[in-house]
C-alpha positions in Angstrom: 63.2 -146.7 18.1 61.1 -143.9 16.8 57.8 -145.4 17.7 59.3 -146.1 21.3 60.1 -142.5 21.5 56.6 -141.5 20.6 55.2 -144.0 23.0 57.4 -142.6 25.8 56.1 -139.1 25.1 52.4 -140.3 25.3 53.2 -142.0 28.7 51.6 -140.2 31.7 54.1 -139.7 34.3 53.9 -138.6 38.0 55.2 -135.0 38.7 56.0 -133.9 42.2 56.0 -130.2 42.9 59.4 -129.2 44.4 59.0 -125.4 44.4 56.6 -122.5 43.5 57.4 -118.9 42.5 54.9 -116.3 42.1 55.8 -114.3 38.9 52.7 -112.1 39.1 49.5 -111.7 41.2 48.1 -114.2 38.7 50.8 -116.4 37.3 53.2 -118.7 39.2 56.0 -120.9 38.1 56.1 -124.7 39.3 59.2 -126.6 39.4 58.5 -130.3 39.1 60.4 -133.4 39.6 59.4 -136.0 36.9 61.4 -139.3 37.0 61.8 -140.7 33.5 61.4 -137.4 31.8 64.1 -137.4 29.1 64.1 -133.6 28.1 62.4 -131.5 25.5 62.9 -128.9 22.6 62.5 -125.3 23.4 58.8 -124.3 22.5 57.3 -127.6 23.1 54.4 -128.2 25.6 53.0 -130.8 27.9 49.5 -132.1 28.9 48.6 -132.0 32.7 46.0 -134.3 34.2 44.4 -133.6 37.6 42.4 -136.5 39.3 40.1 -135.7 42.1 39.2 -138.0 44.8 36.0 -139.0 43.2 37.9 -140.1 40.1 37.0 -137.0 38.0 39.8 -135.8 35.8 40.6 -132.7 34.1 43.4 -132.2 31.5 45.0 -129.0 29.8 48.1 -128.2 27.9 50.9 -126.0 29.1 54.1 -124.6 27.5 57.2 -125.7 29.1 59.2 -122.8 30.5 62.6 -124.4 31.4 65.6 -125.3 29.4 65.7 -129.0 28.6 67.1 -131.3 31.4 66.3 -134.8 32.5 63.8 -135.6 35.3 62.9 -131.8 35.8 60.5 -129.4 34.1 59.3 -125.8 34.9 55.8 -124.5 34.1 54.5 -121.1 34.3 50.9 -121.1 34.6 48.5 -118.0 34.1 45.3 -118.2 36.4 42.1 -118.3 34.1 38.8 -117.5 35.6 36.6 -120.5 35.7 39.3 -122.6 34.6 39.6 -126.3 35.9 43.3 -126.7 36.1 45.0 -123.4 36.3 43.3 -122.1 39.6 44.6 -125.3 41.3 48.1 -124.7 39.9 48.3 -121.2 40.7 46.3 -120.9 44.0 46.4 -124.4 45.8 49.4 -126.4 44.6 52.1 -126.8 47.4 55.5 -128.4 47.3 55.0 -132.2 47.6 51.7 -132.3 45.7 51.5 -134.6 42.8 49.9 -134.7 39.3 50.4 -136.3 36.1 52.0 -134.9 33.0 52.5 -136.2 29.4 54.9 -135.0 26.7 56.8 -133.4 25.4 54.5 -132.4 22.4 54.8 -130.4 19.4 57.6 -129.9 16.8 56.4 -127.0 14.8 56.9 -124.0 17.2 60.4 -125.1 18.4 64.0 -123.5 18.4 67.2 -125.6 18.3 70.4 -124.0 19.6 72.2 -125.2 16.6 70.4 -122.5 14.6 72.9 -119.7 14.2 70.5 -117.1 12.5 68.7 -114.3 14.0 65.5 -114.9 15.8 62.6 -112.6 16.7 60.5 -113.4 19.6 57.2 -111.8 20.0 55.1 -112.4 23.3 51.7 -111.2 24.3 51.0 -111.8 28.1 51.6 -115.2 29.3 52.8 -116.1 25.5 56.2 -115.4 26.9 56.4 -118.8 28.4 57.7 -121.0 25.6 59.7 -118.0 24.3 61.5 -118.0 27.9 62.2 -121.5 27.2 64.2 -120.6 24.1 65.9 -117.8 25.8 67.1 -120.1 28.7 68.1 -122.9 26.1 70.0 -120.4 24.2 71.9 -119.3 27.3 72.4 -122.7 28.5 73.8 -124.0 25.2 76.2 -120.9 24.9 74.6 -119.9 21.7 75.5 -116.5 20.3 72.5 -116.4 17.9 71.3 -113.0 17.8 68.0 -112.8 19.6 65.3 -109.8 20.0 62.3 -110.2 22.2 59.4 -107.9 22.0 56.9 -108.3 25.1 53.5 -106.9 25.0 51.7 -106.8 28.5 49.0 -104.5 30.1 50.9 -103.2 32.9 54.3 -103.5 34.5 52.6 -105.6 37.4 51.7 -108.2 34.7 55.3 -108.7 33.5 56.2 -112.4 34.1 59.9 -113.0 34.5 60.6 -109.3 35.1 63.7 -109.7 36.9 65.1 -112.5 34.9 64.5 -110.6 31.6 66.3 -107.5 32.9 69.3 -109.6 34.0 69.4 -111.6 30.6 69.1 -108.3 28.6 72.1 -107.0 30.5 74.3 -110.2 30.7 73.4 -112.3 27.6 75.4 -111.0 24.5 73.3 -110.7 21.4 70.1 -110.4 23.3 67.7 -107.4 23.0 64.5 -107.1 24.8 61.8 -104.3 24.2 58.6 -103.9 25.9 55.1 -102.5 25.0 52.5 -101.6 27.6 48.9 -101.5 26.4 47.3 -100.0 29.5 49.7 -98.5 32.0 53.3 -97.8 31.6 56.0 -97.6 34.3 56.9 -94.1 35.7 59.1 -92.3 33.3 58.4 -94.6 30.3 58.8 -92.7 27.0 55.9 -93.8 25.3 52.2 -93.7 26.1 50.3 -97.0 26.5 49.2 -98.6 23.4 49.0 -101.8 21.3 51.9 -103.2 19.5 52.0 -101.7 15.9 54.0 -101.7 12.8 56.4 -98.9 13.9 57.4 -100.7 16.9 57.9 -104.1 15.1 60.1 -101.9 12.6 62.2 -100.3 15.3 62.8 -103.2 17.7 62.3 -106.3 15.4 64.7 -107.4 12.6 64.3 -106.0 9.1 63.0 -108.5 6.7 66.2 -108.6 4.6 67.9 -110.4 7.4 65.5 -113.2 7.2 65.0 -114.1 10.8 63.1 -116.9 12.2 60.1 -115.5 14.1 58.1 -116.8 16.9 54.9 -115.4 18.0 52.8 -116.5 20.9 49.9 -114.9 22.8 46.1 -114.5 22.6 44.6 -115.3 19.0 44.0 -111.7 18.0 47.5 -110.6 19.1 49.2 -113.4 17.2 47.0 -112.9 14.0 47.8 -109.0 14.0 51.5 -109.3 14.5 51.9 -112.0 11.9 50.0 -109.8 9.3 52.2 -106.8 10.1 55.3 -108.9 9.8 54.2 -110.1 6.3 53.1 -106.5 5.4 56.9 -105.5 6.2 58.3 -108.0 4.0 58.9 -111.2 6.1 58.2 -114.4 4.6 55.0 -116.1 6.1 57.0 -119.5 6.1 59.6 -118.1 8.4 56.9 -116.9 10.9 55.8 -119.6 13.5 52.9 -118.9 15.6 51.2 -120.4 18.7 47.9 -118.9 20.1 45.4 -119.4 22.7 41.7 -118.1 22.9 40.6 -115.1 24.9 39.8 -117.3 27.9 43.1 -119.2 27.7 41.3 -122.2 26.5 39.5 -122.8 29.7 42.7 -123.8 31.6 
């Protein structure tokens, strides 16, 4: 049975685009109908494969944005300059288009709704995507696990899921959301732009003695800096899970 499950995850399935929502000027969420998809765990990712008419294929990995449900997936994709896959998904894909997906993949960077303990989610840019899957999974399961999210972006215009995050921060009991703007802040923001630092982590995150499970996702430099700051503040390295991508997004 276990081998069959693994083989199922490694099977390429046809995904049909059912809807597209522009999150920012350079990021879009694609809703996909995927017959035979059995679901996933929050934080997992999948492979996307595009095939051109001449037979050339390009393949990249993307985090899953939605909570788990059969036959349906949501991907939020950030456009990457000179990428082979992300420009098509963000700029050219239309409802009715089809491509292949394979997964779910990954078991390390995952959160399960039966975990009652506090969780700290730290996102840099499009690193919010797998963390949003965790927020949505928490809500869908009716979990009351205390969650705190720190979201670092360059400017308000690049804030993926802006409306949904405002709503969830207001409606979801036990969820707190804080923002760090590194280049430009909203009008009236109390802090000048700047990078996420130890003071912000201490003010918005969980104290080390609460022993939270921590998930950090974003560009490599961002993830390494946050993980080091957390360890310096007394958080156990074994409780910090990280997922990172390179400065060019891995050529997506």
